[in-house]
Backbone bond lengths (Angstrom), bond angles and torsions (degrees), N, CA, C in turn:
res aa  C-N    CA-C-N  psi(-1)  N-CA   C-N-CA  omega(-1)  CA-C   N-CA-C  phi
1 M - - - 1.533 - - 1.495 109.48 -
2 A 1.367 114.95 128.10 1.475 115.79 -177.33 1.530 112.10 -69.44
3 R 1.319 114.19 147.24 1.485 120.54 176.84 1.528 109.39 -67.77
4 P 1.334 119.01 147.39 1.466 118.18 174.44 1.552 112.23 -66.44
5 R 1.294 114.67 148.44 1.461 118.29 -175.78 1.534 114.04 -64.24
6 K 1.343 111.79 -33.56 1.460 119.11 178.06 1.508 111.29 -119.52
7 P 1.306 117.64 142.11 1.404 118.95 -177.24 1.535 109.20 -65.45
8 L 1.406 114.70 152.99 1.407 119.37 -175.73 1.513 110.80 -64.56
9 L 1.358 116.55 -35.49 1.416 121.02 -177.36 1.515 111.87 -120.25
10 S 1.343 116.27 148.33 1.449 119.73 170.19 1.493 107.50 -145.31
11 R 1.333 118.40 165.73 1.431 118.68 178.11 1.535 111.76 -64.92
12 D 1.308 115.30 -40.72 1.514 117.53 176.18 1.501 113.95 -58.55
13 R 1.303 116.42 -43.93 1.445 120.86 -178.81 1.520 109.24 -64.59
14 I 1.292 117.73 -44.94 1.499 120.60 178.02 1.568 110.19 -59.06
15 V 1.253 115.54 -47.57 1.468 118.94 -178.24 1.481 112.36 -66.74
16 T 1.290 119.34 -39.79 1.496 121.67 175.90 1.496 111.86 -62.70
17 T 1.325 116.99 -41.00 1.478 119.71 179.53 1.523 111.26 -70.26
18 A 1.349 118.01 -38.34 1.400 123.17 176.91 1.477 111.44 -59.61
19 L 1.307 117.79 -46.44 1.474 125.07 -179.31 1.573 109.40 -61.55
20 A 1.350 113.54 -45.46 1.464 118.36 -179.66 1.569 111.11 -61.76
21 L 1.307 115.62 -36.05 1.427 122.14 -178.19 1.541 110.27 -68.55
22 I 1.354 114.44 -46.26 1.426 122.30 177.06 1.500 111.87 -63.05
23 D 1.317 116.99 -41.61 1.470 120.59 -178.90 1.577 108.07 -64.72
24 E 1.269 115.76 -36.30 1.504 118.97 -177.57 1.532 113.49 -79.67
25 E 1.311 116.59 -38.57 1.485 117.94 -168.31 1.511 113.48 -129.03
26 G 1.376 115.75 -9.46 1.464 115.30 176.32 1.648 111.17 99.75
27 L 1.285 113.60 166.97 1.487 119.23 -174.08 1.516 112.68 -63.66
28 A 1.329 116.46 -33.94 1.465 118.73 178.08 1.468 117.50 -62.43
29 A 1.392 115.16 -20.07 1.479 119.69 -177.43 1.522 109.71 -78.85
30 L 1.322 117.95 -19.27 1.473 119.51 -174.50 1.486 111.27 -80.99
31 S 1.320 112.92 120.30 1.504 122.01 170.01 1.447 105.19 -146.00
32 T 1.351 116.22 157.29 1.479 122.21 -179.02 1.532 110.79 -60.10
33 R 1.317 114.93 -37.20 1.474 116.46 176.86 1.534 114.42 -62.84
34 R 1.370 111.69 -47.83 1.467 115.07 179.11 1.490 114.50 -65.88
35 L 1.333 115.64 -37.56 1.433 122.83 178.90 1.590 108.81 -62.99
36 A 1.292 114.21 -45.80 1.485 118.25 179.10 1.537 111.19 -59.33
37 A 1.310 114.45 -40.63 1.486 119.14 -179.98 1.548 110.03 -65.97
38 E 1.340 117.04 -39.88 1.430 118.75 178.64 1.519 110.50 -65.35
39 L 1.319 117.38 -32.32 1.528 119.54 -179.14 1.499 110.19 -86.23
40 G 1.278 118.12 -12.65 1.545 120.52 -179.80 1.500 108.65 77.58
41 V 1.289 120.46 35.54 1.466 120.79 179.43 1.550 110.58 -133.47
42 S 1.265 118.42 172.31 1.478 120.64 176.65 1.526 110.11 -78.96
43 G 1.340 115.72 148.64 1.458 119.61 -178.81 1.516 115.10 -52.83
44 P 1.355 118.22 -48.68 1.498 118.66 -176.52 1.470 113.95 -61.08
45 S 1.348 117.96 -21.95 1.485 118.71 -179.12 1.537 111.67 -65.90
46 L 1.312 117.26 -24.82 1.501 119.70 175.54 1.509 110.91 -62.22
47 Y 1.369 116.84 -34.21 1.443 115.92 -174.25 1.544 115.55 -70.68
48 N 1.362 114.01 -7.61 1.480 118.25 174.42 1.554 107.51 -72.84
49 H 1.294 120.23 -16.64 1.476 123.49 -179.27 1.554 112.45 -114.24
50 F 1.331 117.44 -35.28 1.447 121.77 -179.30 1.497 109.34 -136.78
51 A 1.338 115.85 136.42 1.435 120.44 -174.72 1.550 110.78 -75.60
52 T 1.270 119.32 -34.03 1.454 126.51 -175.55 1.495 111.44 -140.91
53 K 1.392 112.86 163.81 1.502 119.66 170.04 1.455 112.03 -59.17
54 E 1.322 117.72 -37.55 1.530 121.01 -179.89 1.574 109.24 -64.61
55 A 1.319 115.87 -33.42 1.436 115.08 177.98 1.490 113.55 -68.69
56 I 1.316 116.95 -32.26 1.437 123.84 173.82 1.566 110.97 -66.61
57 L 1.289 115.46 -43.37 1.449 119.61 173.90 1.524 115.37 -61.43
58 D 1.354 110.76 -40.58 1.522 113.19 176.94 1.504 109.85 -63.28
59 A 1.316 118.03 -42.20 1.464 122.02 -178.92 1.516 111.19 -62.42
60 A 1.308 114.48 -40.68 1.504 118.01 175.92 1.489 112.67 -66.32
61 A 1.311 117.42 -41.17 1.489 120.56 177.41 1.494 111.75 -64.75
62 D 1.345 114.92 -40.11 1.465 114.70 179.94 1.512 115.94 -73.36
63 T 1.300 113.32 -25.74 1.459 117.88 172.60 1.523 111.58 -62.88
64 V 1.334 115.90 -42.00 1.463 120.36 -179.80 1.542 108.56 -67.23
65 V 1.301 117.72 -51.03 1.451 122.31 -179.08 1.542 111.66 -60.20
66 G 1.333 115.44 -33.76 1.423 120.74 -178.68 1.588 112.92 -63.43
67 R 1.311 114.18 -18.88 1.501 120.08 178.91 1.562 111.47 -83.53
68 V 1.302 118.60 -7.23 1.452 120.55 177.78 1.489 113.91 -73.51
69 D 1.270 120.88 127.76 1.450 125.98 -178.95 1.516 110.25 -70.77
70 L 1.319 118.17 125.30 1.429 123.71 176.52 1.502 114.10 -115.16
71 S 1.309 116.58 3.82 1.490 119.89 -173.00 1.490 111.77 -66.56
72 M 1.322 120.21 -16.92 1.493 122.37 179.61 1.532 111.90 -69.23
73 F 1.299 116.62 -17.54 1.445 117.90 176.21 1.520 113.71 -91.65
74 R 1.385 114.22 3.90 1.454 116.96 -179.79 1.538 111.53 -125.11
75 D 1.338 116.26 -6.75 1.489 117.63 -173.38 1.505 113.61 -99.67
76 G 1.333 118.23 14.90 1.471 119.45 172.56 1.546 112.67 87.49
77 R 1.376 115.34 5.87 1.510 119.40 -179.20 1.556 107.56 -69.97
78 D 1.325 113.15 147.89 1.460 117.70 173.95 1.528 111.69 -67.29
79 W 1.328 115.06 155.03 1.462 118.41 -170.14 1.544 114.30 -59.77
80 R 1.403 114.77 -28.32 1.489 115.53 175.81 1.487 113.48 -67.21
81 G 1.322 115.50 -49.95 1.416 120.88 177.15 1.529 115.52 -57.72
82 A 1.383 110.76 -39.11 1.494 117.99 177.79 1.564 111.85 -63.09
83 L 1.338 115.17 -44.95 1.434 118.41 -179.03 1.537 111.43 -64.13
84 L 1.375 115.14 -43.18 1.476 120.39 178.49 1.579 111.53 -58.44
85 A 1.324 114.51 -48.86 1.494 120.36 -177.24 1.489 109.47 -67.04
86 W 1.325 119.19 -43.60 1.408 122.91 -179.79 1.538 113.33 -63.97
87 G 1.339 114.54 -44.37 1.478 122.08 177.38 1.493 111.34 -53.91
88 R 1.370 118.12 -46.36 1.408 124.98 -179.36 1.494 111.07 -63.31
89 S 1.336 114.38 -48.11 1.489 117.30 -176.82 1.539 109.59 -66.83
90 Y 1.333 118.17 -38.61 1.423 123.05 -179.85 1.539 110.53 -62.59
91 R 1.328 116.18 -46.84 1.449 117.19 178.55 1.531 112.95 -64.51
92 A 1.332 116.55 -39.08 1.453 120.91 -178.90 1.523 108.55 -60.73
93 A 1.314 120.19 -41.97 1.441 122.11 -179.59 1.554 110.29 -65.73
94 L 1.296 116.11 -40.66 1.521 119.93 -177.35 1.529 111.34 -72.29
95 T 1.334 118.22 -39.81 1.453 118.73 -175.54 1.561 110.58 -69.84
96 E 1.298 118.04 -14.70 1.489 119.41 172.52 1.546 111.47 -70.52
97 H 1.390 115.97 -21.00 1.440 119.31 179.74 1.546 110.13 -140.12
98 P 1.330 117.42 67.01 1.480 118.00 -173.76 1.510 113.86 -63.17
99 R 1.321 117.81 -28.74 1.439 115.96 -178.56 1.506 114.37 -75.69
100 L 1.317 117.37 -10.41 1.415 120.33 171.39 1.581 114.65 -86.96
101 V 1.309 113.07 -14.80 1.468 119.96 -172.83 1.575 111.10 -57.34
102 P 1.341 123.60 -39.64 1.382 119.94 178.25 1.481 114.67 -61.66
103 Y 1.304 117.98 -28.67 1.530 120.24 175.55 1.584 108.37 -74.70
104 L 1.290 117.36 -40.91 1.379 122.97 175.45 1.486 118.12 -63.74
105 A 1.329 113.62 -30.69 1.481 117.76 -178.92 1.501 116.46 -66.75
106 V 1.320 118.42 -17.45 1.447 119.07 -176.95 1.505 110.74 -77.85
107 G 1.295 119.10 -10.31 1.475 120.58 175.04 1.555 111.26 116.74
108 P 1.350 115.17 174.66 1.464 117.28 -169.29 1.518 113.57 -80.85
109 G 1.333 118.52 -14.63 1.482 118.00 -177.63 1.506 110.92 52.31
110 L 1.323 119.63 -122.30 1.451 124.08 -179.74 1.484 110.55 -112.71
111 R 1.291 118.02 19.32 1.511 119.66 -176.73 1.528 108.12 -79.86
112 P 1.324 115.59 126.24 1.436 121.89 -174.03 1.565 113.08 -57.71
113 A 1.238 120.03 -46.51 1.452 121.12 -176.67 1.548 110.90 -67.31
114 G 1.325 116.26 -37.70 1.453 120.73 176.03 1.508 110.99 -65.33
115 L 1.301 115.93 -39.54 1.498 116.82 -178.54 1.506 111.96 -76.22
116 R 1.338 118.52 -28.31 1.435 122.06 169.35 1.497 113.32 -61.89
117 M 1.315 114.92 -40.92 1.451 119.78 -179.13 1.595 108.42 -67.32
118 A 1.293 115.17 -46.49 1.458 117.90 179.21 1.529 111.44 -59.39
119 D 1.338 114.52 -42.05 1.459 119.67 179.60 1.535 111.65 -61.76
120 A 1.393 113.76 -43.04 1.461 116.58 -178.96 1.518 114.23 -64.15
121 V 1.300 114.49 -41.61 1.541 120.75 -177.97 1.500 108.59 -68.30
122 F 1.319 116.97 -48.51 1.462 120.84 -178.38 1.550 109.31 -61.01
123 G 1.310 114.13 -48.00 1.442 119.01 -178.14 1.519 112.97 -62.15
124 G 1.316 115.72 -42.22 1.486 120.78 176.80 1.485 112.34 -61.48
125 M 1.292 120.08 -41.47 1.458 122.33 -179.70 1.495 110.92 -69.80
126 V 1.330 118.22 -43.23 1.412 120.68 179.58 1.565 111.03 -63.90
127 E 1.226 115.88 -41.31 1.485 121.58 178.18 1.471 112.52 -63.39
128 A 1.312 116.74 -29.83 1.432 123.42 176.32 1.475 115.64 -78.12
129 G 1.251 115.96 -8.38 1.480 120.53 176.46 1.540 116.15 112.04
130 W 1.272 118.04 -1.24 1.448 120.31 176.79 1.518 112.80 -72.54
131 P 1.277 120.77 136.39 1.482 121.69 172.06 1.503 112.65 -57.55
132 P 1.291 119.47 142.72 1.504 119.38 -177.16 1.452 116.99 -52.17
133 A 1.357 117.95 -39.81 1.470 121.38 177.68 1.531 110.45 -59.55
134 Q 1.332 116.84 -45.63 1.481 118.59 -177.93 1.560 108.82 -74.63
135 A 1.304 121.59 -31.21 1.392 122.39 176.41 1.599 110.55 -63.93
136 T 1.248 116.45 -34.93 1.468 122.16 176.42 1.591 106.72 -66.57
137 R 1.284 119.23 -44.96 1.519 123.08 179.70 1.535 108.67 -64.13
138 I 1.275 118.63 -40.72 1.484 116.95 179.43 1.463 111.25 -64.00
139 G 1.386 119.11 -43.53 1.476 116.85 175.94 1.538 111.69 -61.97
140 A 1.283 117.75 -35.25 1.533 119.24 178.78 1.470 110.79 -66.50
141 L 1.355 117.18 -47.91 1.470 119.22 -176.48 1.491 110.97 -63.63
142 M 1.347 118.04 -37.57 1.483 120.80 179.37 1.514 109.32 -62.89
143 R 1.336 116.44 -40.10 1.461 121.06 -179.56 1.529 108.77 -62.88
144 Y 1.343 115.06 -47.72 1.470 119.28 178.84 1.542 109.62 -56.45
145 F 1.263 117.73 -47.63 1.477 121.50 -175.87 1.477 111.94 -67.75
146 V 1.265 118.72 -48.66 1.501 122.86 -177.05 1.540 111.24 -66.35
147 T 1.359 117.20 -49.95 1.435 118.30 -178.49 1.546 109.68 -66.00
148 G 1.315 120.24 -36.16 1.448 121.60 175.68 1.469 113.16 -60.19
149 S 1.288 117.22 -40.89 1.466 122.77 -178.00 1.474 111.12 -72.86
150 A 1.343 118.14 -23.40 1.464 119.95 -176.43 1.506 113.74 -94.40
151 L 1.366 117.70 -5.02 1.465 121.72 -176.58 1.581 110.51 -67.96
152 G 1.252 115.65 -30.84 1.475 118.36 -176.84 1.501 111.69 -175.04
153 S 1.261 114.83 175.11 1.492 122.52 -178.88 1.533 110.69 -96.81
154 F 1.376 116.08 126.06 1.442 120.22 170.88 1.521 111.76 -61.40
155 A 1.310 114.57 -49.42 1.435 121.09 -173.73 1.550 111.01 -62.80
156 A 1.275 114.93 -38.79 1.485 118.79 -178.01 1.505 113.54 -67.81
157 G 1.328 118.23 -12.80 1.393 124.27 -179.38 1.523 115.48 -76.38
158 F 1.357 114.31 -5.84 1.510 122.55 179.23 1.523 107.90 -106.21
159 V 1.336 116.50 139.15 1.447 122.46 176.70 1.525 112.19 -78.02
160 G 1.248 119.78 158.26 1.476 125.39 -175.21 1.560 111.35 -88.74
161 D 1.297 118.26 7.67 1.462 122.49 -176.31 1.509 109.01 -96.56
162 A 1.308 119.43 114.71 1.458 120.87 -177.14 1.465 113.36 -66.27
163 A 1.450 114.79 -24.95 1.432 120.87 177.80 1.496 114.22 -65.71
164 A 1.348 116.11 -19.67 1.478 118.46 -178.66 1.521 112.90 -72.36
165 Y 1.314 117.22 -10.24 1.488 119.79 -176.43 1.468 108.48 -122.84
166 D 1.355 114.10 73.22 1.463 121.32 179.17 1.485 107.48 -62.31
167 P 1.351 117.73 127.47 1.470 122.10 -179.41 1.559 111.96 -63.54
168 A 1.284 116.05 -18.48 1.481 114.17 177.86 1.495 110.44 -76.14
169 D 1.320 117.22 -22.79 1.483 120.56 177.93 1.583 112.96 -102.04
170 Y 1.330 114.22 -31.78 1.445 122.09 -176.05 1.555 108.28 -132.52
171 P 1.323 117.42 75.38 1.425 120.89 -175.55 1.554 116.28 -63.92
172 H 1.296 115.22 -18.69 1.524 117.07 -176.78 1.531 110.29 -108.84
173 L 1.343 120.28 8.39 1.474 122.09 -178.25 1.546 112.01 -109.94
174 G 1.301 114.76 29.78 1.464 117.23 -179.14 1.560 115.96 -62.12
175 Q 1.314 117.32 -21.65 1.470 123.07 -179.12 1.552 111.82 -108.96
176 A 1.353 118.06 4.46 1.442 122.57 -176.63 1.511 114.21 -55.67
177 H 1.355 111.95 -38.12 1.457 116.59 -177.96 1.568 115.59 -61.62
178 L 1.319 114.81 -15.98 1.459 120.84 176.21 1.469 118.35 -87.85
179 L 1.342 113.72 -10.13 1.473 119.84 -175.05 1.570 113.06 -58.31
180 A 1.355 112.76 -49.01 1.462 117.63 -176.58 1.541 110.32 -59.27
181 R 1.310 114.43 -36.15 1.515 118.44 -178.63 1.521 110.35 -65.03
182 H 1.241 117.99 -23.49 1.475 123.08 -178.32 1.492 112.22 -117.25
183 R 1.328 114.61 35.70 1.476 125.61 -172.64 1.539 111.41 -49.92
184 E 1.325 113.73 -55.86 1.470 119.15 -174.24 1.485 111.52 -60.62
185 Q 1.382 117.49 -45.19 1.416 121.86 -176.47 1.541 109.04 -66.70
186 V 1.341 118.76 -39.64 1.466 120.89 178.21 1.501 113.59 -65.76
187 D 1.365 113.33 -52.91 1.451 118.67 -176.80 1.520 114.77 -64.81
188 E 1.324 115.85 -46.93 1.482 120.15 178.61 1.541 107.31 -62.42
189 G 1.303 118.93 -46.00 1.417 120.64 -179.18 1.527 113.85 -58.64
190 A 1.339 112.56 -41.42 1.473 117.57 -178.80 1.570 111.55 -64.47
191 F 1.332 113.50 -40.74 1.396 120.15 -179.87 1.561 110.25 -64.72
192 E 1.293 116.85 -45.18 1.481 123.36 179.59 1.529 110.89 -61.02
193 T 1.332 111.43 -42.57 1.575 116.11 179.09 1.481 109.31 -63.67
194 G 1.316 117.59 -47.07 1.433 119.14 -179.05 1.512 114.36 -67.88
195 L 1.287 117.69 -37.66 1.448 122.35 178.79 1.490 111.54 -61.93
196 R 1.299 113.94 -46.33 1.503 119.15 179.67 1.547 111.37 -67.55
197 A 1.289 116.27 -39.97 1.481 118.34 175.95 1.526 111.03 -62.45
198 L 1.300 115.48 -42.19 1.528 120.30 177.09 1.532 111.97 -56.35
199 V 1.360 113.03 -49.47 1.491 116.88 -175.99 1.493 111.17 -73.17
200 D 1.334 119.05 -36.76 1.490 120.28 171.83 1.471 111.85 -59.15
201 G 1.298 120.40 -40.70 1.458 124.02 -179.35 1.560 108.56 -66.23
202 L 1.274 116.59 -39.97 1.493 121.28 175.72 1.549 111.21 -62.54
203 A 1.320 113.30 -40.88 1.473 117.32 177.90 1.458 114.39 -57.44
204 L 1.345 117.01 -38.97 1.490 121.31 176.33 1.528 111.34 -64.03
205 Q 1.349 116.84 -41.70 1.495 121.55 175.99 1.490 109.18 -64.92
206 Y 1.302 118.99 -36.13 1.463 121.51 -177.71 1.551 107.45 -71.15
207 A 1.295 117.91 -36.93 1.518 116.83 176.67 1.481 110.61 -67.03
208 E 1.328 117.70 -38.95 1.467 120.09 177.09 1.543 111.51 -62.28
209 L 1.318 113.42 -38.84 1.445 117.57 179.49 1.523 112.01 -63.54
210 G 1.405 116.03 -37.93 1.443 117.56 176.39 1.483 112.60 -71.14
211 A 1.304 116.79 -33.87 1.481 119.11 177.76 1.494 110.23 -64.85
212 G 1.314 117.59 -38.89 1.420 121.61 -178.75 1.535 110.55 -67.15
213 K 1.353 117.06 -36.92 1.449 115.70 175.95 1.538 114.22 -68.15
214 D 1.344 114.88 -37.44 1.442 122.17 173.51 1.542 113.37 -55.94
215 D 1.331 113.09 -47.88 1.478 118.65 178.34 1.503 111.93 -63.02
216 A 1.281 114.96 -39.76 1.472 118.65 -179.47 1.503 112.33 -66.38
217 Q 1.383 114.42 -40.87 1.441 119.24 -178.67 1.511 108.50 -70.60
218 G 1.328 120.21 -35.59 1.450 124.43 179.54 1.524 109.23 -65.18
219 G 1.318 113.98 -43.10 1.558 118.26 -178.97 1.586 106.09 -65.10
220 A 1.258 118.84 -39.25 1.419 119.48 -174.16 1.573 108.09 -68.64
221 K 1.345 116.28 -40.78 1.461 119.24 177.90 1.502 112.97 -62.70
222 G 1.424 110.78 -41.07 1.493 113.52 -179.14 1.506 112.51 -64.28
223 A 1.371 113.54 -39.44 1.496 116.94 179.83 1.483 112.19 -66.00
224 A 1.346 115.89 -34.72 1.471 119.65 179.19 1.517 112.44 -67.71
225 A 1.418 115.32 -31.32 1.434 119.30 179.42 1.493 115.79 -74.74
226 E 1.341 115.26 -20.79 1.438 116.83 -173.33 1.494 111.74 -78.21
C-alpha cells in the first residue's frame, strides 16, 4: 500500500485544530486526548510534534501573536502613530481568538513571536527618545489595555429586553437594551477612544520629558559659562 503523500499530522495542523477547539469551547476543553480525537489520531502521536499540552498552547498563542503587524516600528513612523497602528493590529489579532486571550495575557514567556513583538515595541520607544524604564512601562500598559479590551464585549453584556432596565431602578439605562444590537460600533468605538486617550496622555509625558532635558542642558550650559 502506497504511503500517503502528506503526513497525517503536522505541527500546523495540530495548532490549527487546537485553536479551533479553544475558539469553540474555551481553554478548559483542550487536552491531548480531546485534540487527538479531533484530529483522528492516537494521543501519543501528538508527542512526536509537541512534548506537552503547554507546548501546544504556546504554539497556538505564538501563531496568533505572529499575525500582529510590527512594520510600524521599522518604517520611520513617529512613536505616536506607531503605537496607534500597533494597538489596532494587536487587538484585531486577539479578538479573532478571545478565548485564548487569558493565556496570552500572562506574557510572552519564551515564545518567539511574543518576544519579537516585545523587542519591537521596546526598541521603537527607546529609539524615539523614551528612557528604557518608561519604554518598558509603555509596552506593559499597552498589553494591559489591548488584552483587556479583547477579553470580551462590553455591549454584549447587556440583554436586548427593554423591560430588564426598569427606569425606577436604572434611570439612566433606558437605551441599554440596544447596546448588544450595536456591539461592533460600541466596542470598536470604546477601544479607539481609549487608545487615543492613552497615546495623548503619553504625548504629554513625552513633552514633559523633553522640557526636562532642555532645562538640564540649559543649566549645564549656564554652569559652564560661570
